[in-house]
N, C-alpha and C positions, 0 to 999 in steps of 0.2 A: 674443510671451512666452505663455504657458500664466498664467493669475492665480490666485492663491488663494481659493473664493468662502465665503460662513455657507453651515452647514450649517442648514437650515431643518425639521422633522417637518412634516410632511401629513397628516392624516386615512389609512390606507388605506394607505399607505406600501409597494413589496411592494420584495423582498429585491432585485429588476434594479434597481431606480429609487432605495436604499440604498447597493450597489457602483459604480455609477455618478457617485453624486454622491461619494465616494469621491474618484473625480478631481480634482476640488481642494481637498479638502479637508485635505493636507499629510499628511508623515511617514509611517511604514508604511500608513496610507490608500491612499494613491497607487501604493505597490508592490504593493497588493490589489485594486486596479482594473487595470492594469497586466498580473497574474493571471491576469485575468478575460477581458480581450483575450489574450493572448497563449492561453491554450487554446480560443475560439476559433478561434485562427486552426491552431490542428490541425485542426482539426476540417475545417476551411472548406477547408483543403487534407488529408484523406483522406489526413495519418500516420499513420505505427503509433505507439501511442501507451503509451510503458510508465507505468502505474501503483505507484511503490514508497515502501514505508511500515515502519514498523519496527512490535515487538510492542506493547507502550503502547496502539497507538490501536483494538487491536482489543479489547485489556482496557477498554476503554470502549466506547460503544454508536456509532462511530463504523464498527465490521463492516458493522451492516446495509446501511448508504450506499458500503461496497466491498462489497457482494456484487447492492446493486442498481444501480451505476457498470453492475457486470459486467453485467447482462444491459440495460440497455440498448446496449451494447457502446460506453462508452467509451473505456476503455482496450483496448487486444491483449497487452499483456504483464505480466503482472502476476511485479515481488519481492519478498519478504519475509525476515523475519527464524523461525528454526525457534516463537523461543516463540507466534506469529499463528497459526502452523498449529493451533499442539494447543489456543489457547483456542476458535479457531474450529470447533474440529470440540464441544468439547463444549458452545457453546452450543447448536449442532447438536443436541445431545443432553437439554438444559434445563438444562442447570447456569444458577444468575444468576448473576454476580458480586455485589456491594454499591457502595453508595455511604457513604465514610466521613466524614472531614476529614486533614489531614497532621498533625494534634498528636495525635494517640490514641496509645493508652499500649499500643506494639508492643509489647514484655513479655508486658503481657495476652493480647493478638492472639495471639502464636505460642502459649498454654500454654491457648490456643480452639480451634484450632485453624486460626486464617486468616492472610496474606498479602497482603501491601500491599503495595499498585504505585501511588504519589503517596496520591489518595485515592478508592480502589477499594482491596474488597481480592474474594482469593478464597478460600474455604474448602479447605485440604484434600482432605478428604472428592469436591472436583467432579475428584483429580487421583486417587486410588484409581479412581473410575469410569472416569475414560481411561483408567486402562490396562487394565481388565477391556475396553472400547468398542475399544480401538487391537490388541491379539491378537485380535480377533473382524478386523478390517480389512486387520490384516496378513495372517491365515490364508486369505482369502481371496483380498489378489494375489499369497502368494502358491503357489496351488491353479496361478494362469494363467499366471505368469511369477515366475523367481529372480532374474533380472539383467535389473535398470530401472534410468534415470537420474531425478533427484529427480520432477523432471517429470513423468513419465508414473507412477510411483508417487501422486503427488498427485492427479492427473487420476484414478486407479483408485479413490483415495478418494472423492474428488469427485463417483462415481457409484452409490455406495454409500450416500452421506450422504439424508434423504430431510426435511431443510427450505431452504428457499427464503431464509430469512438469510442461506444460509451462503457465505461466499466460496467455497471447495470447493467446493461444489454448483453453484455459479451462474456457475463459470472452465469444470467439466467444462460443465455443457450446452452454453452458445457458446462450445466451443473456445478458449478464453484461457486458453493456458500460464503454469504461476506458476511461478516458479525463486528456488530457497532452496537459497543458497552455502550456509549457515553448518548445515546442517539435522543437523546433530548436536549443539548445542545446547542442549538444552533436555529436556524429560520425551520429547520426543515421539523425540527420537535416541538417551532413552536407552533409548524403548523397541523401538527399533530393534536395540542394541545387544544388547537383553536376549532379544530374538526371534531373531536372528544366531545367538548360543548355542548354543538349538534347533538351528536346521538352519545352518548353516554356508556352501550354498551361495546361500545369501538375499542377497543382492552390493545397494546402493542407491550408483550410481554416478556420485558428483557433477563428475564432470571431460568425460563423456561430456552433459551440460549444458551446458558451456563450447560445443561441437560446435555444438549446436543453433540456441542464443542466437547464437553469429556468424552459421553461414552462414545462417540468417533476414535477416539482414538482408540489401542492398547500395549500394553508392555510392551507388545513383537514390532509393533511395525517401527517401519525407522520413519526417525519424521529429521525432519529440516525448516529451519526459518532463516527467512531471508526479511531482516528488521530496516526501517524504512524513518528512520526518527525516532520518537521513542513515545511518550506520553502514554495513556490508557490502549491506544493499537497494541503498540508491545507490550506492556503486562501482562493481555488478555490471553496471548498470544503463547508467550512463557509457564503463565501460571492451569494455563491447562493443559502445558503439557509434562510442566510438575509432577502433574495428578496421574499421571503413567509412565514416571522414570525419565522425562525429560528428553532432550533434544537432543538426537544426533546430530549432528549439524546447524549450525548457525555463520548468519554476516551480519554486522548491527554495521549501518552507516547514518552519520548523526556528525554532524557541529558540535555537541555535548562534548562536556567533559567528564569523569571521571570523580575530580574534586569537590565538584557541587553536591554529589549525594542522592544525583535523581535518578528517575530509572532511564531519559533521555542520554545521560551520561557514564550509564554502567555499562561498562564491559564484557565479552563474553567469561574474561574469565572470573570475574564478579559474579557470574550468572550461577556458576559452578560451587560456589554456594550453599546456592542455596536449593541445590537441584536441582534447576531450569534447563540446565547441561548436564550430559553425565558429563564424567570425570575425564572421560577419554573422547569427547567428543572431539570434533574437527572444526575448526571457529578463527574468526580473522574483524580485530573490530577495525572503518575505517576513518578517519575524522573528513569530513572536508564536506560540500557545498553537493547532499542530494542527483542535481539536476548535470552534473559535471560527473562523478561516481558514478553512479548505477548506470550510462550507457555505457559508458567504458564497457564497466565490468559486465552485463548482461550481452554487449553485440561482440566482447568475445566467446563467453559462454557458450552464445546461438552458433558461434560459426561453425568450435566445435562440436557442438550438439551433431546441425546442418550435419561434417560431416562423418561421423559416427553413428549417423541413422538413427538419432536419437528424436530427432527434431518431428511433430506431426507436421501434417502441413496448414492447418488451421484452417479448411473450407468449413 
Protein backbone atom coordinates (compact mmCIF):
# COMPACT_ATOMS: atom_id res chain seq x y z
CA UNK A 1 0.00 0.00 0.00
CA UNK A 2 1.24 3.46 -0.91
CA UNK A 3 2.29 5.59 2.05
CA UNK A 4 1.75 9.27 2.79
CA UNK A 5 4.91 11.32 2.28
CA UNK A 6 5.62 14.77 3.63
CA UNK A 7 5.65 17.53 1.05
CA UNK A 8 8.89 19.51 1.08
CA UNK A 9 9.80 22.55 -0.94
CA UNK A 10 13.02 22.56 -2.92
CA UNK A 11 14.63 25.34 -4.90
CA UNK A 12 13.54 25.63 -8.55
CA UNK A 13 10.85 22.94 -8.19
CA UNK A 14 9.00 22.44 -11.48
CA UNK A 15 5.23 22.08 -11.87
CA UNK A 16 5.81 18.51 -13.02
CA UNK A 17 7.72 17.73 -9.83
CA UNK A 18 5.02 19.41 -7.75
CA UNK A 19 2.21 17.38 -9.32
CA UNK A 20 4.26 14.19 -9.01
CA UNK A 21 4.62 14.87 -5.28
CA UNK A 22 0.83 15.16 -5.01
CA UNK A 23 0.56 11.40 -5.47
CA UNK A 24 1.55 10.82 -1.84
CA UNK A 25 0.15 13.98 -0.28
CA UNK A 26 -3.51 13.14 0.33
CA UNK A 27 -7.09 14.25 -0.46
CA UNK A 28 -7.64 16.07 -3.76
CA UNK A 29 -3.89 16.29 -4.40
CA UNK A 30 -3.91 12.52 -4.98
CA UNK A 31 -6.86 12.83 -7.35
CA UNK A 32 -5.10 15.57 -9.32
CA UNK A 33 -1.98 13.44 -9.59
CA UNK A 34 -4.09 10.52 -10.81
CA UNK A 35 -5.81 12.79 -13.34
CA UNK A 36 -2.44 13.76 -14.84
CA UNK A 37 -1.60 10.07 -15.24
CA UNK A 38 -4.93 9.37 -16.96
CA UNK A 39 -4.51 12.22 -19.46
CA UNK A 40 -0.98 11.05 -20.28
CA UNK A 41 -2.33 7.54 -20.91
CA UNK A 42 -4.92 9.02 -23.29
CA UNK A 43 -2.17 10.56 -25.38
CA UNK A 44 0.09 7.51 -25.25
CA UNK A 45 -2.76 5.29 -26.46
CA UNK A 46 -3.69 7.60 -29.34
CA UNK A 47 -7.21 8.07 -27.96
CA UNK A 48 -9.63 10.57 -29.46
CA UNK A 49 -9.81 13.20 -26.74
CA UNK A 50 -12.85 15.32 -25.94
CA UNK A 51 -12.22 18.56 -24.05
CA UNK A 52 -15.44 19.99 -22.61
CA UNK A 53 -15.79 23.24 -20.68
CA UNK A 54 -18.35 25.83 -19.66
CA UNK A 55 -18.40 29.53 -20.53
CA UNK A 56 -17.12 30.82 -17.18
CA UNK A 57 -13.76 29.25 -17.98
CA UNK A 58 -13.49 31.31 -21.16
CA UNK A 59 -14.39 34.40 -19.13
CA UNK A 60 -11.22 33.62 -17.19
CA UNK A 61 -7.68 33.55 -18.53
CA UNK A 62 -7.99 29.85 -19.36
CA UNK A 63 -9.30 30.90 -22.78
CA UNK A 64 -5.81 31.37 -24.21
CA UNK A 65 -4.65 28.07 -22.70
CA UNK A 66 -7.52 26.21 -24.39
CA UNK A 67 -6.48 27.80 -27.70
CA UNK A 68 -2.86 26.82 -27.09
CA UNK A 69 -3.89 23.21 -26.40
CA UNK A 70 -5.74 23.19 -29.73
CA UNK A 71 -2.59 24.51 -31.41
CA UNK A 72 -0.65 21.65 -29.81
CA UNK A 73 -3.38 19.24 -30.99
CA UNK A 74 -4.09 17.91 -27.50
CA UNK A 75 -7.90 17.61 -27.91
CA UNK A 76 -9.54 16.16 -31.02
CA UNK A 77 -13.02 17.43 -30.23
CA UNK A 78 -14.32 20.40 -28.21
CA UNK A 79 -17.74 20.69 -26.60
CA UNK A 80 -18.75 23.92 -24.89
CA UNK A 81 -21.59 26.29 -24.09
CA UNK A 82 -22.76 29.25 -26.12
CA UNK A 83 -21.41 31.87 -23.72
CA UNK A 84 -17.91 30.50 -24.28
CA UNK A 85 -18.25 31.17 -28.00
CA UNK A 86 -19.37 34.78 -27.62
CA UNK A 87 -16.70 35.58 -25.04
CA UNK A 88 -13.97 34.04 -27.17
CA UNK A 89 -15.13 36.26 -30.02
CA UNK A 90 -15.24 39.35 -27.76
CA UNK A 91 -11.67 38.78 -26.63
CA UNK A 92 -10.58 38.10 -30.21
CA UNK A 93 -11.29 41.69 -31.23
CA UNK A 94 -9.60 43.20 -28.20
CA UNK A 95 -12.23 43.43 -25.48
CA UNK A 96 -10.70 43.24 -22.01
CA UNK A 97 -12.39 41.57 -19.05
CA UNK A 98 -11.43 42.98 -15.66
CA UNK A 99 -10.63 41.50 -12.26
CA UNK A 100 -12.87 42.70 -9.42
CA UNK A 101 -13.99 40.77 -6.32
CA UNK A 102 -16.87 38.60 -5.13
CA UNK A 103 -18.26 41.27 -2.77
CA UNK A 104 -18.48 44.34 -4.99
CA UNK A 105 -21.66 46.50 -5.03
CA UNK A 106 -23.63 44.81 -7.82
CA UNK A 107 -26.23 47.57 -8.03
CA UNK A 108 -23.45 50.08 -8.66
CA UNK A 109 -21.98 47.77 -11.28
CA UNK A 110 -25.32 47.61 -13.08
CA UNK A 111 -25.60 51.38 -13.10
CA UNK A 112 -22.15 51.62 -14.69
CA UNK A 113 -23.00 49.03 -17.34
CA UNK A 114 -20.75 46.35 -15.87
CA UNK A 115 -21.66 42.69 -15.44
CA UNK A 116 -20.07 40.39 -12.87
CA UNK A 117 -19.04 36.76 -13.37
CA UNK A 118 -17.71 35.71 -9.96
CA UNK A 119 -14.86 38.14 -9.39
CA UNK A 120 -14.54 39.11 -13.07
CA UNK A 121 -16.25 41.97 -14.93
CA UNK A 122 -17.59 42.19 -18.49
CA UNK A 123 -18.72 45.63 -19.71
CA UNK A 124 -22.10 45.95 -21.46
CA UNK A 125 -20.25 47.91 -24.13
CA UNK A 126 -18.42 44.70 -25.04
CA UNK A 127 -21.73 43.07 -25.91
CA UNK A 128 -22.69 45.98 -28.16
CA UNK A 129 -19.41 45.64 -30.06
CA UNK A 130 -20.01 41.89 -30.22
CA UNK A 131 -23.40 42.44 -31.85
CA UNK A 132 -21.84 44.56 -34.59
CA UNK A 133 -19.09 42.02 -35.18
CA UNK A 134 -21.51 39.10 -35.29
CA UNK A 135 -23.66 40.72 -37.95
CA UNK A 136 -20.61 40.96 -40.19
CA UNK A 137 -19.56 37.38 -39.51
CA UNK A 138 -23.03 35.96 -40.10
CA UNK A 139 -23.42 37.93 -43.33
CA UNK A 140 -20.22 36.40 -44.69
CA UNK A 141 -21.23 32.89 -43.61
CA UNK A 142 -24.71 33.34 -45.09
CA UNK A 143 -23.22 34.31 -48.45
CA UNK A 144 -21.47 30.91 -48.54
CA UNK A 145 -24.20 28.70 -47.09
CA UNK A 146 -27.75 29.24 -45.83
CA UNK A 147 -28.19 26.04 -43.83
CA UNK A 148 -25.44 24.47 -41.75
CA UNK A 149 -24.81 22.64 -38.47
CA UNK A 150 -23.48 24.54 -35.46
CA UNK A 151 -20.00 23.00 -35.74
CA UNK A 152 -19.70 24.18 -39.34
CA UNK A 153 -20.90 27.67 -38.40
CA UNK A 154 -18.24 27.89 -35.68
CA UNK A 155 -15.61 26.61 -38.12
CA UNK A 156 -16.52 29.33 -40.62
CA UNK A 157 -16.40 32.03 -37.95
CA UNK A 158 -13.04 30.66 -36.78
CA UNK A 159 -11.68 31.22 -40.28
CA UNK A 160 -12.69 34.89 -40.04
CA UNK A 161 -10.97 35.50 -36.69
CA UNK A 162 -7.39 36.80 -36.70
CA UNK A 163 -6.47 36.29 -33.03
CA UNK A 164 -4.08 33.35 -32.45
CA UNK A 165 -5.22 33.17 -28.80
CA UNK A 166 -8.79 32.48 -29.94
CA UNK A 167 -10.26 29.03 -29.40
CA UNK A 168 -12.34 29.31 -32.58
CA UNK A 169 -9.30 30.41 -34.60
CA UNK A 170 -7.07 27.54 -33.42
CA UNK A 171 -9.84 24.95 -33.67
CA UNK A 172 -10.58 25.95 -37.28
CA UNK A 173 -6.88 26.04 -38.21
CA UNK A 174 -6.24 22.62 -36.68
CA UNK A 175 -9.46 20.98 -37.89
CA UNK A 176 -10.86 20.42 -34.40
CA UNK A 177 -14.68 20.47 -34.43
CA UNK A 178 -16.45 22.55 -31.80
CA UNK A 179 -19.85 21.27 -30.73
CA UNK A 180 -22.21 23.64 -28.94
CA UNK A 181 -25.59 21.95 -28.43
CA UNK A 182 -27.03 24.89 -26.46
CA UNK A 183 -26.16 27.51 -29.07
CA UNK A 184 -29.35 29.57 -28.51
CA UNK A 185 -28.67 30.18 -24.81
CA UNK A 186 -26.65 33.40 -24.97
CA UNK A 187 -26.15 36.71 -26.72
CA UNK A 188 -24.65 34.62 -29.54
CA UNK A 189 -27.93 32.75 -29.88
CA UNK A 190 -29.88 36.01 -29.81
CA UNK A 191 -27.78 37.32 -32.70
CA UNK A 192 -28.63 34.18 -34.65
CA UNK A 193 -32.30 34.86 -33.94
CA UNK A 194 -32.05 38.49 -35.05
CA UNK A 195 -30.18 37.56 -38.22
CA UNK A 196 -32.79 34.93 -39.06
CA UNK A 197 -35.57 37.52 -38.79
CA UNK A 198 -33.99 39.31 -41.74
CA UNK A 199 -32.96 36.10 -43.51
CA UNK A 200 -35.64 33.44 -42.89
CA UNK A 201 -33.80 30.86 -45.00
CA UNK A 202 -30.79 30.97 -42.64
CA UNK A 203 -30.95 27.79 -40.57
CA UNK A 204 -28.48 26.63 -37.91
CA UNK A 205 -29.12 22.90 -37.52
CA UNK A 206 -28.27 21.60 -34.02
CA UNK A 207 -29.53 18.08 -34.73
CA UNK A 208 -27.20 17.62 -37.70
CA UNK A 209 -24.27 17.86 -35.29
CA UNK A 210 -25.57 14.87 -33.36
CA UNK A 211 -25.25 12.81 -36.53
CA UNK A 212 -21.70 14.05 -37.03
CA UNK A 213 -20.46 13.49 -33.48
CA UNK A 214 -21.98 10.01 -33.29
CA UNK A 215 -20.66 8.83 -36.67
CA UNK A 216 -17.20 10.28 -35.92
CA UNK A 217 -16.83 7.72 -33.12
CA UNK A 218 -16.67 3.95 -33.36
CA UNK A 219 -16.47 1.00 -30.97
CA UNK A 220 -12.89 0.47 -32.17
CA UNK A 221 -11.73 3.97 -31.18
CA UNK A 222 -9.95 4.57 -27.92
CA UNK A 223 -11.80 7.53 -26.41
CA UNK A 224 -10.80 9.96 -23.68
CA UNK A 225 -12.62 12.79 -21.93
CA UNK A 226 -11.35 15.83 -20.07
CA UNK A 227 -14.47 17.44 -18.63
CA UNK A 228 -14.14 20.83 -16.94
CA UNK A 229 -17.27 21.79 -15.04
CA UNK A 230 -20.38 20.04 -16.23
CA UNK A 231 -23.68 21.09 -17.72
CA UNK A 232 -24.72 20.40 -21.31
CA UNK A 233 -21.14 20.32 -22.61
CA UNK A 234 -20.24 17.38 -20.37
CA UNK A 235 -23.41 15.43 -21.04
CA UNK A 236 -23.26 15.89 -24.81
CA UNK A 237 -19.82 14.26 -24.86
CA UNK A 238 -20.62 11.37 -22.53
CA UNK A 239 -23.85 10.60 -24.37
CA UNK A 240 -22.06 10.56 -27.74
CA UNK A 241 -19.46 8.14 -26.36
CA UNK A 242 -22.17 5.97 -24.79
CA UNK A 243 -23.44 5.11 -28.26
CA UNK A 244 -20.02 3.70 -29.20
CA UNK A 245 -19.24 1.75 -26.06
CA UNK A 246 -18.24 4.50 -23.63
CA UNK A 247 -14.98 6.26 -22.75
CA UNK A 248 -11.78 4.35 -22.05
CA UNK A 249 -10.33 7.28 -20.07
CA UNK A 250 -11.96 10.18 -18.25
CA UNK A 251 -10.96 13.09 -16.04
CA UNK A 252 -13.63 15.23 -14.40
CA UNK A 253 -12.69 18.55 -12.80
CA UNK A 254 -15.49 20.38 -11.01
CA UNK A 255 -16.51 22.36 -7.95
CA UNK A 256 -19.82 20.46 -7.81
CA UNK A 257 -20.43 17.37 -5.71
CA UNK A 258 -22.32 14.15 -6.31
CA UNK A 259 -24.74 14.80 -3.43
CA UNK A 260 -26.92 17.06 -5.60
CA UNK A 261 -27.52 14.45 -8.28
CA UNK A 262 -26.45 16.94 -10.94
CA UNK A 263 -24.53 16.22 -14.14
CA UNK A 264 -21.88 18.70 -13.00
CA UNK A 265 -21.30 16.80 -9.76
CA UNK A 266 -21.64 13.27 -11.15
CA UNK A 267 -18.42 11.31 -10.70
CA UNK A 268 -16.67 9.01 -13.14
CA UNK A 269 -17.91 6.07 -11.05
CA UNK A 270 -21.52 7.14 -11.52
CA UNK A 271 -20.95 7.36 -15.27
CA UNK A 272 -20.08 3.66 -15.34
CA UNK A 273 -23.62 2.79 -14.25
CA UNK A 274 -24.86 4.34 -17.52
CA UNK A 275 -22.18 2.81 -19.72
CA UNK A 276 -20.79 6.27 -20.46
CA UNK A 277 -17.45 5.02 -19.17
CA UNK A 278 -16.35 1.45 -19.74
CA UNK A 279 -16.26 -0.83 -16.71
CA UNK A 280 -12.47 -0.91 -16.81
CA UNK A 281 -12.04 2.76 -17.74
CA UNK A 282 -9.17 4.61 -16.10
CA UNK A 283 -10.61 7.73 -14.53
CA UNK A 284 -10.26 10.42 -11.88
CA UNK A 285 -12.55 13.08 -10.41
CA UNK A 286 -10.94 16.24 -9.04
CA UNK A 287 -12.95 18.67 -6.91
CA UNK A 288 -11.65 22.21 -7.00
CA UNK A 289 -11.42 25.46 -8.97
CA UNK A 290 -10.46 24.57 -12.55
CA UNK A 291 -8.44 27.79 -12.84
CA UNK A 292 -6.06 26.11 -10.38
CA UNK A 293 -6.39 22.38 -10.99
CA UNK A 294 -6.42 22.30 -14.80
CA UNK A 295 -3.21 24.28 -15.48
CA UNK A 296 -1.36 22.28 -12.80
CA UNK A 297 -2.47 18.99 -14.31
CA UNK A 298 -1.91 19.93 -17.94
CA UNK A 299 1.51 21.54 -17.48
CA UNK A 300 2.69 18.36 -15.80
CA UNK A 301 1.28 16.30 -18.68
CA UNK A 302 2.76 18.58 -21.36
CA UNK A 303 6.22 18.40 -19.81
CA UNK A 304 6.08 14.60 -19.81
CA UNK A 305 4.73 14.53 -23.37
CA UNK A 306 7.54 16.77 -24.58
CA UNK A 307 10.15 14.54 -22.98
CA UNK A 308 8.56 11.44 -24.57
CA UNK A 309 8.32 13.02 -28.02
CA UNK A 310 4.50 13.04 -27.96
CA UNK A 311 4.08 16.80 -28.23
CA UNK A 312 3.59 18.41 -31.63
CA UNK A 313 5.41 21.71 -32.13
CA UNK A 314 2.18 23.62 -32.66
CA UNK A 315 3.57 25.67 -35.51
